[in-house]
Backbone and ligand atoms as CSV (ligand in chain L), in Angstrom:
chain,resi,resn,atom,element,x,y,z
A,1,MET,N,N,-23.575,46.724,15.525
A,1,MET,CA,C,-23.164,45.675,14.635
A,1,MET,C,C,-22.085,46.161,13.652
A,2,GLY,N,N,-21.744,45.342,12.876
A,2,GLY,CA,C,-20.641,45.720,12.008
A,2,GLY,C,C,-21.000,46.699,10.849
A,3,ARG,N,N,-20.199,47.530,10.613
A,3,ARG,CA,C,-20.419,48.404,9.447
A,3,ARG,C,C,-19.325,47.930,8.450
A,4,HIS,N,N,-19.563,48.159,7.372
A,4,HIS,CA,C,-18.582,47.777,6.344
A,4,HIS,C,C,-17.591,48.895,6.192
A,5,PRO,N,N,-16.461,48.695,6.656
A,5,PRO,CA,C,-15.431,49.824,6.680
A,5,PRO,C,C,-15.303,50.448,5.370
A,6,GLY,N,N,-14.834,49.789,4.510
A,6,GLY,CA,C,-14.591,50.491,3.262
A,6,GLY,C,C,-15.168,49.810,2.075
A,7,ALA,N,N,-16.291,49.279,2.206
A,7,ALA,CA,C,-16.920,48.582,1.051
A,7,ALA,C,C,-16.721,49.341,-0.220
A,8,PRO,N,N,-15.737,48.883,-0.887
A,8,PRO,CA,C,-15.381,49.668,-2.142
A,8,PRO,C,C,-16.418,49.556,-3.194
A,9,ALA,N,N,-17.072,50.591,-3.352
A,9,ALA,CA,C,-18.148,50.636,-4.387
A,9,ALA,C,C,-17.568,50.682,-5.800
A,10,THR,N,N,-16.280,50.309,-5.836
A,10,THR,CA,C,-15.614,50.392,-7.093
A,10,THR,C,C,-15.825,49.137,-7.988
A,11,THR,N,N,-16.976,48.570,-7.996
A,11,THR,CA,C,-17.209,47.407,-8.759
A,11,THR,C,C,-17.025,47.739,-10.218
A,12,ALA,N,N,-15.898,47.321,-10.677
A,12,ALA,CA,C,-15.484,47.659,-12.041
A,12,ALA,C,C,-16.634,47.838,-13.018
A,13,THR,N,N,-16.316,48.521,-13.952
A,13,THR,CA,C,-17.380,48.901,-14.864
A,13,THR,C,C,-17.783,47.817,-15.818
A,14,GLY,N,N,-18.596,47.007,-15.355
A,14,GLY,CA,C,-19.081,45.932,-16.166
A,14,GLY,C,C,-18.028,44.896,-16.571
A,15,SER,N,N,-18.051,44.355,-17.686
A,15,SER,CA,C,-17.152,43.411,-18.260
A,15,SER,C,C,-16.346,42.511,-17.312
A,16,ALA,N,N,-16.760,41.269,-17.170
A,16,ALA,CA,C,-16.040,40.324,-16.323
A,16,ALA,C,C,-15.090,39.588,-17.265
A,17,THR,N,N,-14.105,40.215,-17.654
A,17,THR,CA,C,-13.191,39.724,-18.673
A,17,THR,C,C,-12.371,38.520,-18.382
A,18,ALA,N,N,-12.285,38.197,-17.103
A,18,ALA,CA,C,-11.387,37.115,-16.710
A,18,ALA,C,C,-12.016,35.756,-16.944
A,19,THR,N,N,-12.646,35.471,-18.031
A,19,THR,CA,C,-13.366,34.239,-18.229
A,19,THR,C,C,-12.412,33.064,-18.480
A,20,ALA,N,N,-12.148,32.732,-19.658
A,20,ALA,CA,C,-11.328,31.539,-19.896
A,20,ALA,C,C,-9.821,31.767,-19.602
A,21,THR,N,N,-9.516,31.402,-18.370
A,21,THR,CA,C,-8.113,31.655,-17.960
A,21,THR,C,C,-7.504,30.357,-17.443
A,22,ALA,N,N,-7.993,29.889,-16.388
A,22,ALA,CA,C,-7.465,28.691,-15.769
A,22,ALA,C,C,-8.123,27.299,-16.205
A,23,THR,N,N,-8.442,27.229,-17.383
A,23,THR,CA,C,-9.067,25.997,-17.839
A,23,THR,C,C,-8.107,25.142,-18.705
A,24,ALA,N,N,-6.963,24.851,-18.086
A,24,ALA,CA,C,-5.979,24.180,-18.866
A,24,ALA,C,C,-5.986,22.722,-18.794
A,25,THR,N,N,-5.345,22.184,-17.739
A,25,THR,CA,C,-5.118,20.747,-17.652
A,25,THR,C,C,-6.310,19.888,-17.165
A,26,ALA,N,N,-7.252,19.785,-17.937
A,26,ALA,CA,C,-8.427,19.027,-17.549
A,26,ALA,C,C,-8.231,17.503,-17.853
A,27,THR,N,N,-7.678,17.239,-18.968
A,27,THR,CA,C,-7.451,15.813,-19.326
A,27,THR,C,C,-5.978,15.394,-19.165
A,28,GLY,N,N,-5.769,14.156,-19.590
A,28,GLY,CA,C,-4.416,13.636,-19.705
A,28,GLY,C,C,-3.565,13.598,-18.444
A,29,THR,N,N,-4.157,13.537,-17.283
A,29,THR,CA,C,-3.347,13.433,-16.085
A,29,THR,C,C,-3.049,11.932,-15.859
A,30,PRO,N,N,-1.979,11.438,-16.324
A,30,PRO,CA,C,-1.697,10.014,-16.215
A,30,PRO,C,C,-1.249,9.528,-14.868
A,31,THR,N,N,-2.207,9.581,-13.981
A,31,THR,CA,C,-1.888,9.252,-12.609
A,31,THR,C,C,-1.604,7.773,-12.391
A,32,ALA,N,N,-0.648,7.509,-11.583
A,32,ALA,CA,C,-0.179,6.115,-11.331
A,32,ALA,C,C,-1.041,5.428,-10.257
A,33,SER,N,N,-2.283,5.321,-10.502
A,33,SER,CA,C,-3.170,4.791,-9.483
A,33,SER,C,C,-2.917,3.291,-9.175
A,34,ALA,N,N,-2.432,2.553,-10.149
A,34,ALA,CA,C,-2.324,1.138,-9.939
A,34,ALA,C,C,-1.121,0.712,-9.030
A,35,SER,N,N,-0.160,1.566,-8.919
A,35,SER,CA,C,1.039,1.078,-8.206
A,35,SER,C,C,1.031,1.488,-6.780
A,36,ALA,N,N,0.028,2.170,-6.359
A,36,ALA,CA,C,0.083,2.756,-4.960
A,36,ALA,C,C,0.240,1.647,-3.891
A,37,ALA,N,N,-0.571,0.614,-3.910
A,37,ALA,CA,C,-0.516,-0.427,-2.858
A,37,ALA,C,C,0.904,-1.004,-2.665
A,38,SER,N,N,1.573,-1.292,-3.719
A,38,SER,CA,C,2.821,-2.019,-3.578
A,38,SER,C,C,3.993,-1.044,-3.341
A,39,ASP,N,N,3.732,0.199,-3.235
A,39,ASP,CA,C,4.786,1.159,-2.978
A,39,ASP,C,C,4.939,1.323,-1.426
A,40,GLN,N,N,4.064,0.674,-0.714
A,40,GLN,CA,C,4.075,0.770,0.744
A,40,GLN,C,C,5.391,0.166,1.296
A,41,THR,N,N,5.878,0.790,2.376
A,41,THR,CA,C,7.001,0.210,3.062
A,41,THR,C,C,6.679,-0.094,4.512
A,42,TYR,N,N,7.071,-1.255,5.018
A,42,TYR,CA,C,6.849,-1.599,6.394
A,42,TYR,C,C,8.082,-1.938,7.084
A,43,THR,N,N,8.147,-1.681,8.363
A,43,THR,CA,C,9.275,-2.018,9.171
A,43,THR,C,C,9.054,-3.455,9.724
A,44,LEU,N,N,10.126,-4.033,10.241
A,44,LEU,CA,C,9.987,-5.334,10.832
A,44,LEU,C,C,9.105,-5.230,12.095
A,45,ASP,N,N,9.219,-4.112,12.781
A,45,ASP,CA,C,8.372,-3.877,13.977
A,45,ASP,C,C,6.881,-3.953,13.562
A,46,GLN,N,N,6.559,-3.370,12.474
A,46,GLN,CA,C,5.169,-3.396,12.005
A,46,GLN,C,C,4.760,-4.858,11.702
A,47,VAL,N,N,5.649,-5.534,10.994
A,47,VAL,CA,C,5.367,-6.986,10.642
A,47,VAL,C,C,5.098,-7.755,11.912
A,48,LYS,N,N,5.842,-7.506,13.011
A,48,LYS,CA,C,5.692,-8.214,14.254
A,48,LYS,C,C,4.359,-8.069,14.881
A,49,GLN,N,N,3.651,-6.994,14.507
A,49,GLN,CA,C,2.308,-6.816,15.144
A,49,GLN,C,C,1.310,-7.794,14.564
A,50,HIS,N,N,1.609,-8.360,13.424
A,50,HIS,CA,C,0.626,-9.223,12.719
A,50,HIS,C,C,1.105,-10.667,12.901
A,51,ASN,N,N,0.937,-11.149,14.090
A,51,ASN,CA,C,1.564,-12.414,14.452
A,51,ASN,C,C,0.577,-13.521,14.833
A,52,THR,N,N,-0.636,-13.451,14.340
A,52,THR,CA,C,-1.592,-14.499,14.695
A,52,THR,C,C,-2.165,-15.130,13.388
A,53,ARG,N,N,-2.815,-16.193,13.626
A,53,ARG,CA,C,-3.379,-16.925,12.452
A,53,ARG,C,C,-4.555,-16.090,11.802
A,54,ALA,N,N,-5.117,-15.141,12.587
A,54,ALA,CA,C,-6.160,-14.310,12.003
A,54,ALA,C,C,-5.616,-13.063,11.372
A,55,ASP,N,N,-4.272,-12.873,11.522
A,55,ASP,CA,C,-3.714,-11.612,11.037
A,55,ASP,C,C,-2.178,-11.925,10.932
A,56,CYS,N,N,-1.831,-12.457,9.755
A,56,CYS,CA,C,-0.466,-13.074,9.676
A,56,CYS,C,C,0.297,-12.392,8.568
A,57,TRP,N,N,1.320,-11.642,8.949
A,57,TRP,CA,C,2.274,-11.144,7.991
A,57,TRP,C,C,3.662,-11.740,8.246
A,58,ALA,N,N,4.382,-11.724,7.157
A,58,ALA,CA,C,5.770,-12.244,7.289
A,58,ALA,C,C,6.683,-11.429,6.352
A,59,ALA,N,N,7.875,-11.259,6.766
A,59,ALA,CA,C,8.898,-10.634,5.856
A,59,ALA,C,C,9.712,-11.706,5.246
A,60,ILE,N,N,9.877,-11.633,3.974
A,60,ILE,CA,C,10.798,-12.606,3.311
A,60,ILE,C,C,11.599,-11.778,2.251
A,61,ASP,N,N,12.900,-11.987,2.493
A,61,ASP,CA,C,13.857,-11.091,1.722
A,61,ASP,C,C,13.453,-9.683,1.910
A,62,ASP,N,N,13.223,-8.916,0.842
A,62,ASP,CA,C,12.937,-7.524,0.922
A,62,ASP,C,C,11.427,-7.186,0.891
A,63,GLY,N,N,10.628,-8.235,0.946
A,63,GLY,CA,C,9.197,-8.011,0.822
A,63,GLY,C,C,8.438,-8.376,2.112
A,64,VAL,N,N,7.221,-7.763,2.190
A,64,VAL,CA,C,6.299,-8.097,3.247
A,64,VAL,C,C,5.095,-8.716,2.643
A,65,TYR,N,N,4.629,-9.818,3.299
A,65,TYR,CA,C,3.547,-10.601,2.720
A,65,TYR,C,C,2.426,-10.810,3.764
A,66,ASN,N,N,1.223,-10.661,3.349
A,66,ASN,CA,C,0.105,-10.960,4.201
A,66,ASN,C,C,-0.312,-12.371,3.894
A,67,LEU,N,N,0.008,-13.298,4.753
A,67,LEU,CA,C,-0.185,-14.729,4.484
A,67,LEU,C,C,-1.547,-15.268,5.089
A,68,THR,N,N,-2.303,-14.374,5.701
A,68,THR,CA,C,-3.505,-14.816,6.442
A,68,THR,C,C,-4.339,-15.805,5.607
A,69,ASP,N,N,-4.630,-15.475,4.421
A,69,ASP,CA,C,-5.480,-16.246,3.615
A,69,ASP,C,C,-4.790,-17.580,3.137
A,70,TRP,N,N,-3.489,-17.591,3.277
A,70,TRP,CA,C,-2.755,-18.765,2.762
A,70,TRP,C,C,-2.579,-19.839,3.846
A,71,ILE,N,N,-2.861,-19.483,5.081
A,71,ILE,CA,C,-2.621,-20.472,6.160
A,71,ILE,C,C,-3.349,-21.810,5.973
A,72,ALA,N,N,-4.644,-21.665,5.595
A,72,ALA,CA,C,-5.482,-22.854,5.498
A,72,ALA,C,C,-5.208,-23.559,4.168
A,73,GLN,N,N,-4.531,-22.888,3.289
A,73,GLN,CA,C,-4.346,-23.526,1.938
A,73,GLN,C,C,-2.933,-24.044,1.700
A,74,HIS,N,N,-2.073,-23.778,2.518
A,74,HIS,CA,C,-0.693,-24.282,2.380
A,74,HIS,C,C,-0.551,-25.813,2.254
A,75,PRO,N,N,-0.035,-26.253,1.122
A,75,PRO,CA,C,0.121,-27.736,1.033
A,75,PRO,C,C,1.007,-28.339,2.091
A,76,GLY,N,N,1.837,-27.577,2.610
A,76,GLY,CA,C,2.765,-28.079,3.677
A,76,GLY,C,C,2.191,-27.949,5.020
A,77,GLY,N,N,0.920,-27.539,5.110
A,77,GLY,CA,C,0.256,-27.492,6.456
A,77,GLY,C,C,0.159,-26.085,6.998
A,78,ALA,N,N,-0.970,-25.876,7.710
A,78,ALA,CA,C,-1.232,-24.530,8.305
A,78,ALA,C,C,-0.171,-24.189,9.386
A,79,GLU,N,N,0.189,-25.149,10.155
A,79,GLU,CA,C,1.114,-24.845,11.274
A,79,GLU,C,C,2.422,-24.241,10.856
A,80,ARG,N,N,2.874,-24.674,9.662
A,80,ARG,CA,C,4.182,-24.106,9.234
A,80,ARG,C,C,4.067,-22.659,8.851
A,81,ILE,N,N,2.884,-22.224,8.406
A,81,ILE,CA,C,2.733,-20.775,8.072
A,81,ILE,C,C,2.478,-20.093,9.448
A,82,ILE,N,N,1.657,-20.623,10.242
A,82,ILE,CA,C,1.375,-19.962,11.588
A,82,ILE,C,C,2.683,-19.733,12.273
A,83,GLY,N,N,3.561,-20.665,12.114
A,83,GLY,CA,C,4.900,-20.576,12.824
A,83,GLY,C,C,5.688,-19.437,12.375
A,84,ILE,N,N,5.410,-18.852,11.239
A,84,ILE,CA,C,6.251,-17.681,10.755
A,84,ILE,C,C,5.483,-16.410,10.820
A,85,CYS,N,N,4.228,-16.323,11.309
A,85,CYS,CA,C,3.508,-15.086,11.361
A,85,CYS,C,C,4.180,-14.107,12.246
A,86,GLY,N,N,4.346,-12.916,11.761
A,86,GLY,CA,C,4.943,-11.853,12.553
A,86,GLY,C,C,6.519,-11.959,12.612
A,87,THR,N,N,7.061,-12.693,11.725
A,87,THR,CA,C,8.577,-12.861,11.817
A,87,THR,C,C,9.246,-12.542,10.454
A,88,ASP,N,N,10.521,-12.414,10.518
A,88,ASP,CA,C,11.248,-12.476,9.252
A,88,ASP,C,C,11.469,-13.940,8.928
A,89,ALA,N,N,10.742,-14.366,7.852
A,89,ALA,CA,C,10.747,-15.798,7.528
A,89,ALA,C,C,11.646,-16.154,6.365
A,90,THR,N,N,12.573,-15.265,6.125
A,90,THR,CA,C,13.482,-15.471,4.992
A,90,THR,C,C,14.150,-16.878,5.067
A,91,ALA,N,N,14.695,-17.137,6.198
A,91,ALA,CA,C,15.399,-18.407,6.317
A,91,ALA,C,C,14.450,-19.607,6.164
A,92,ALA,N,N,13.339,-19.518,6.864
A,92,ALA,CA,C,12.327,-20.645,6.818
A,92,ALA,C,C,11.895,-20.899,5.400
A,93,PHE,N,N,11.552,-19.851,4.697
A,93,PHE,CA,C,11.029,-19.948,3.356
A,93,PHE,C,C,12.161,-20.461,2.410
A,94,THR,N,N,13.334,-19.883,2.558
A,94,THR,CA,C,14.426,-20.207,1.648
A,94,THR,C,C,14.860,-21.681,1.881
A,95,ASN,N,N,14.950,-22.043,3.169
A,95,ASN,CA,C,15.403,-23.363,3.420
A,95,ASN,C,C,14.454,-24.463,2.817
A,96,GLN,N,N,13.155,-24.099,2.888
A,96,GLN,CA,C,12.162,-25.074,2.437
A,96,GLN,C,C,11.896,-25.033,0.955
A,97,HIS,N,N,11.859,-23.826,0.442
A,97,HIS,CA,C,11.308,-23.612,-0.839
A,97,HIS,C,C,12.263,-22.962,-1.924
A,98,SER,N,N,13.479,-22.722,-1.528
A,98,SER,CA,C,14.385,-22.059,-2.462
A,98,SER,C,C,14.421,-22.741,-3.810
A,99,GLY,N,N,14.192,-21.969,-4.869
A,99,GLY,CA,C,14.327,-22.522,-6.195
A,99,GLY,C,C,13.065,-23.230,-6.622
A,100,GLU,N,N,12.071,-23.411,-5.835
A,100,GLU,CA,C,10.884,-24.050,-6.200
A,100,GLU,C,C,9.894,-23.047,-6.840
A,101,GLN,N,N,9.427,-23.343,-7.988
A,101,GLN,CA,C,8.605,-22.458,-8.742
A,101,GLN,C,C,7.348,-22.121,-8.066
A,102,ARG,N,N,6.586,-23.143,-7.722
A,102,ARG,CA,C,5.239,-22.884,-7.179
A,102,ARG,C,C,5.217,-22.047,-5.912
A,103,PRO,N,N,5.999,-22.447,-4.948
A,103,PRO,CA,C,5.967,-21.598,-3.733
A,103,PRO,C,C,6.389,-20.113,-4.027
A,104,GLU,N,N,7.313,-19.930,-4.870
A,104,GLU,CA,C,7.725,-18.516,-5.144
A,104,GLU,C,C,6.660,-17.754,-5.859
A,105,THR,N,N,5.963,-18.445,-6.801
A,105,THR,CA,C,4.850,-17.794,-7.488
A,105,THR,C,C,3.693,-17.483,-6.543
A,106,GLN,N,N,3.365,-18.430,-5.685
A,106,GLN,CA,C,2.337,-18.205,-4.721
A,106,GLN,C,C,2.642,-17.003,-3.861
A,107,LEU,N,N,3.910,-16.968,-3.406
A,107,LEU,CA,C,4.252,-15.899,-2.507
A,107,LEU,C,C,4.001,-14.541,-3.076
A,108,THR,N,N,4.187,-14.311,-4.341
A,108,THR,CA,C,4.025,-13.035,-4.906
A,108,THR,C,C,2.592,-12.557,-4.791
A,109,ARG,N,N,1.662,-13.460,-4.726
A,109,ARG,CA,C,0.293,-13.076,-4.603
A,109,ARG,C,C,-0.055,-12.339,-3.303
A,110,PHE,N,N,0.804,-12.589,-2.285
A,110,PHE,CA,C,0.536,-12.029,-0.989
A,110,PHE,C,C,1.325,-10.770,-0.668
A,111,TYR,N,N,2.079,-10.351,-1.606
A,111,TYR,CA,C,2.879,-9.185,-1.414
A,111,TYR,C,C,2.071,-7.873,-1.099
A,112,ILE,N,N,2.483,-7.238,0.032
A,112,ILE,CA,C,1.797,-6.025,0.338
A,112,ILE,C,C,2.736,-4.829,0.402
A,113,GLY,N,N,4.029,-5.064,0.352
A,113,GLY,CA,C,4.915,-3.913,0.372
A,113,GLY,C,C,6.367,-4.301,0.636
A,114,LYS,N,N,7.176,-3.299,0.710
A,114,LYS,CA,C,8.601,-3.529,0.930
A,114,LYS,C,C,8.979,-3.554,2.414
A,115,LEU,N,N,10.034,-4.204,2.698
A,115,LEU,CA,C,10.537,-4.211,4.114
A,115,LEU,C,C,11.532,-3.057,4.146
A,116,GLY,N,N,11.295,-2.110,5.042
A,116,GLY,CA,C,12.171,-0.966,5.053
A,116,GLY,C,C,12.485,-0.497,6.476
L,1,LIG,C1,C,5.722,-18.316,3.380
L,1,LIG,C2,C,5.134,-18.628,2.296
L,1,LIG,C3,C,5.017,-20.075,1.718
L,1,LIG,C4,C,4.419,-20.334,0.657
L,1,LIG,C5,C,3.881,-19.273,-0.350
L,1,LIG,C6,C,4.510,-21.783,0.374
L,1,LIG,C7,C,4.024,-22.335,-0.705
L,1,LIG,C8,C,3.933,-23.722,-0.873
L,1,LIG,C9,C,3.457,-24.398,-2.067
L,1,LIG,C10,C,2.886,-23.691,-3.292
L,1,LIG,C11,C,3.614,-25.698,-1.834
L,1,LIG,C12,C,3.294,-26.783,-2.885
L,1,LIG,C13,C,4.456,-27.036,-3.708
L,1,LIG,C14,C,4.240,-27.983,-4.849
L,1,LIG,O1,O,3.275,-28.749,-4.748
L,1,LIG,O2,O,4.927,-27.816,-5.845
L,1,LIG,C15,C,4.243,-25.915,-0.601
L,1,LIG,C16,C,4.575,-27.129,-0.030
L,1,LIG,C17,C,5.287,-27.276,1.144
L,1,LIG,N1,N,5.663,-26.234,2.013
L,1,LIG,FE1,FE,5.353,-24.290,1.758
L,1,LIG,N2,N,5.098,-22.329,1.456
L,1,LIG,C18,C,5.454,-21.325,2.330
L,1,LIG,C19,C,6.154,-21.485,3.479
L,1,LIG,C20,C,6.607,-22.658,4.002
L,1,LIG,C21,C,7.372,-22.824,5.167
L,1,LIG,C22,C,7.867,-21.646,6.028
L,1,LIG,C23,C,7.558,-24.121,5.374
L,1,LIG,C24,C,8.288,-24.860,6.411
L,1,LIG,C25,C,8.805,-24.349,7.507
L,1,LIG,C26,C,6.931,-24.836,4.252
L,1,LIG,C27,C,6.860,-26.195,4.122
L,1,LIG,C28,C,6.293,-26.800,3.071
L,1,LIG,C29,C,6.308,-28.281,2.856
L,1,LIG,C30,C,6.973,-29.253,3.817
L,1,LIG,C31,C,5.643,-28.500,1.672
L,1,LIG,C32,C,5.452,-29.852,1.020
L,1,LIG,C33,C,4.070,-30.412,1.325
L,1,LIG,C34,C,3.847,-31.748,0.580
L,1,LIG,O3,O,4.280,-31.895,-0.528
L,1,LIG,O4,O,3.271,-32.564,1.215
L,1,LIG,N3,N,6.329,-23.871,3.503
L,1,LIG,N4,N,4.432,-24.627,-0.054
């Protein structure tokens, strides 16, 4: 079995002096926990994977939006949202809603990240 090659019996003479040494940064770490989700970046190929009414993403301008929960609520009808699932819907959204306050405000609620 193993023998201890050189078990140094040199266990320092008492005094474990290295006590309070690395006890510095315990507090005050201002981590940016809140911004993590929206820092995500997705490619258009990723958006294209989410192309059904049960899983509906769309890219609009530089943003990516998860519209799944909005399909049934859209005042302009579910079909119009379903029609843009998995696509770059910049033109569709802009043509229909450009300059309209409510659609643009609604849209921000579904933001999940940047198009990159
Ligand atoms: C993609 C995200 C979209 C969002 C967040 C959105 C949001 C909205 C909102 C909030 C309204 C109500 C506006 C108001 O009452 O002031 C609305 C109405 C409407 N939307 Fe959208 N929309 C989206 C996409 C689209 C698209 C792609 C189309 C067409 C291709 C469309 C067609 C319409 C129409 C026709 C109405 C009017 C419904 C009516 O007044 O009877 N929407 N939308």
